[in-house]
C-alpha positions as CSV (number, residue, x, y, z in Angstrom):
1,M,6.9,21.0,9.8
2,K,4.6,22.0,6.9
3,K,7.3,24.4,5.7
4,V,9.8,21.6,5.6
5,L,7.5,19.4,3.6
6,V,6.5,22.1,1.2
7,S,10.2,23.0,0.7
8,L,11.1,19.4,0.1
9,A,8.3,19.0,-2.5
10,A,9.5,22.2,-4.2
11,V,13.1,21.0,-4.3
12,V,12.1,17.6,-5.7
13,A,9.8,19.2,-8.3
14,L,12.5,21.6,-9.4
15,S,15.2,19.0,-9.5
16,T,13.2,16.6,-11.7
17,S,12.1,19.2,-14.2
18,A,15.3,18.7,-16.1
19,M,14.4,15.1,-16.9
20,A,12.9,14.2,-20.2
21,G,9.4,13.1,-20.0
22,V,5.7,13.4,-19.6
23,N,5.5,17.0,-18.6
24,S,8.0,19.8,-18.3
25,Q,7.5,20.3,-14.6
26,T,7.9,17.0,-12.9
27,G,9.7,15.0,-15.5
28,C,9.0,11.3,-16.3
29,G,8.6,8.5,-13.9
30,L,6.0,6.5,-12.0
31,G,4.4,9.6,-10.5
32,S,3.8,11.2,-13.8
33,V,2.3,8.0,-15.2
34,I,0.0,7.3,-12.3
35,I,-1.0,10.9,-11.5
36,K,-2.2,12.3,-14.8
37,D,-3.6,15.5,-13.4
38,D,-1.0,18.3,-13.5
39,S,-3.4,21.2,-13.2
40,S,-2.4,22.2,-9.6
41,A,0.7,22.7,-7.6
42,V,-0.5,19.9,-5.2
43,M,-0.8,17.4,-7.9
44,L,2.6,18.4,-9.4
45,A,4.1,18.0,-6.0
46,L,2.6,14.5,-5.6
47,Q,3.9,13.6,-9.0
48,A,7.4,14.8,-8.0
49,I,7.3,13.1,-4.6
50,T,6.2,9.8,-6.2
51,N,8.9,10.1,-8.9
52,G,11.5,10.9,-6.3
53,T,10.6,8.3,-3.6
54,S,10.1,5.5,-6.0
55,M,13.5,6.2,-7.5
56,N,12.5,4.9,-11.0
57,Q,13.5,7.8,-13.2
58,T,16.9,6.4,-13.9
59,F,15.4,3.2,-15.0
60,G,12.8,5.0,-17.1
61,I,15.4,7.1,-18.9
62,T,17.6,4.2,-19.5
63,S,14.9,1.9,-20.8
64,G,12.7,4.5,-22.5
65,T,9.7,3.6,-20.3
66,L,7.5,5.5,-17.8
67,G,7.1,8.4,-20.2
68,C,10.8,8.9,-20.5
69,K,12.7,9.2,-23.8
70,K,15.7,7.0,-24.1
71,T,18.8,8.9,-25.0
72,K,20.8,8.1,-28.1
73,L,24.1,8.7,-26.4
74,V,25.1,7.5,-23.0
75,M,27.6,9.9,-21.5
76,N,29.7,8.3,-19.0
77,E,32.9,8.8,-17.1
78,R,34.9,6.4,-19.3
79,A,33.9,8.4,-22.4
80,Q,34.9,11.6,-20.7
81,E,38.3,10.3,-19.7
82,F,38.8,8.9,-23.2
83,V,38.0,12.1,-24.9
84,A,40.1,14.1,-22.5
85,S,43.1,11.8,-23.2
86,N,42.6,11.7,-27.0
87,M,41.4,15.1,-28.0
88,D,44.0,15.6,-30.8
89,I,43.6,12.1,-32.4
90,L,39.8,12.4,-32.2
91,A,39.9,15.7,-33.9
92,K,42.0,14.2,-36.8
93,E,39.8,11.0,-37.0
94,I,36.5,13.0,-36.9
95,S,37.8,15.3,-39.7
96,V,38.4,12.2,-41.9
97,G,35.3,10.3,-40.7
98,H,37.0,7.1,-39.5
99,G,39.6,5.7,-37.2
100,E,40.3,3.4,-34.2
101,S,39.8,6.1,-31.6
102,L,36.5,7.2,-33.2
103,D,35.3,3.6,-33.2
104,T,36.3,3.3,-29.5
105,L,34.4,6.5,-28.7
106,A,31.3,5.1,-30.4
107,E,31.5,2.0,-28.3
108,L,31.9,4.0,-25.1
109,L,28.9,6.0,-26.0
110,Q,27.0,2.8,-26.9
111,V,26.3,4.0,-30.5
112,E,24.5,1.3,-32.6
113,D,25.4,2.6,-36.1
114,K,29.1,3.6,-36.0
115,A,29.2,4.5,-39.7
116,E,26.3,6.9,-39.4
117,F,27.8,8.3,-36.2
118,S,31.2,8.9,-37.8
119,A,29.6,10.5,-40.8
120,A,27.5,12.8,-38.7
121,L,30.6,13.9,-36.7
122,Q,32.6,14.5,-39.9
123,T,29.8,16.6,-41.3
124,N,29.6,18.7,-38.1
125,Y,33.4,18.8,-37.4
126,N,33.4,22.6,-37.1
127,S,30.5,22.6,-34.7
128,I,32.3,20.0,-32.5
129,Y,35.8,21.5,-32.4
130,T,34.8,25.2,-32.3
131,S,38.3,26.4,-31.5
132,Q,41.8,25.1,-30.8
133,Q,41.2,25.7,-27.1
134,V,38.0,23.7,-27.0
135,E,37.7,21.6,-23.8
136,M,36.6,18.0,-23.4
137,S,33.2,18.8,-21.9
138,D,32.4,21.1,-24.8
139,V,33.5,18.4,-27.3
140,L,31.2,15.9,-25.7
141,D,28.3,18.4,-25.5
142,N,28.8,19.3,-29.2
143,I,29.0,15.5,-30.1
144,A,25.7,14.9,-28.3
145,T,24.1,17.9,-30.0
146,T,25.3,17.3,-33.5
147,S,25.0,13.5,-33.7
148,L,21.5,13.2,-32.4
């Protein structure tokens, strides 16, 4: 039974380490806020277990609380489908810095300043569309990287 609990704690700790937050090992969340001591594996496991069982990391990331950083772009399935369906027109509109599809993408990504977003994408066009065979996932990753 101990092996199962230790394994579970390790999996939780490793799976939360990718989250933005308080420390790089357990991520952000209630456990990281309440349990400040991260000097031992036991304390890190307690942070991770509390983060995982209280299921509050999504809230923290979305709201920018509990030691989490709020993301500037919200990648979602609708944005992915939109980019996949409009790769060519988006490439044209990003290259000129404006257009209806580019405005729609900004709305889907919940961008507050559309003009700044469009200008950043235009400036970084070659970093976003790296080749003629670029795929939707790469375009979205490149947009997230270059527009932040």
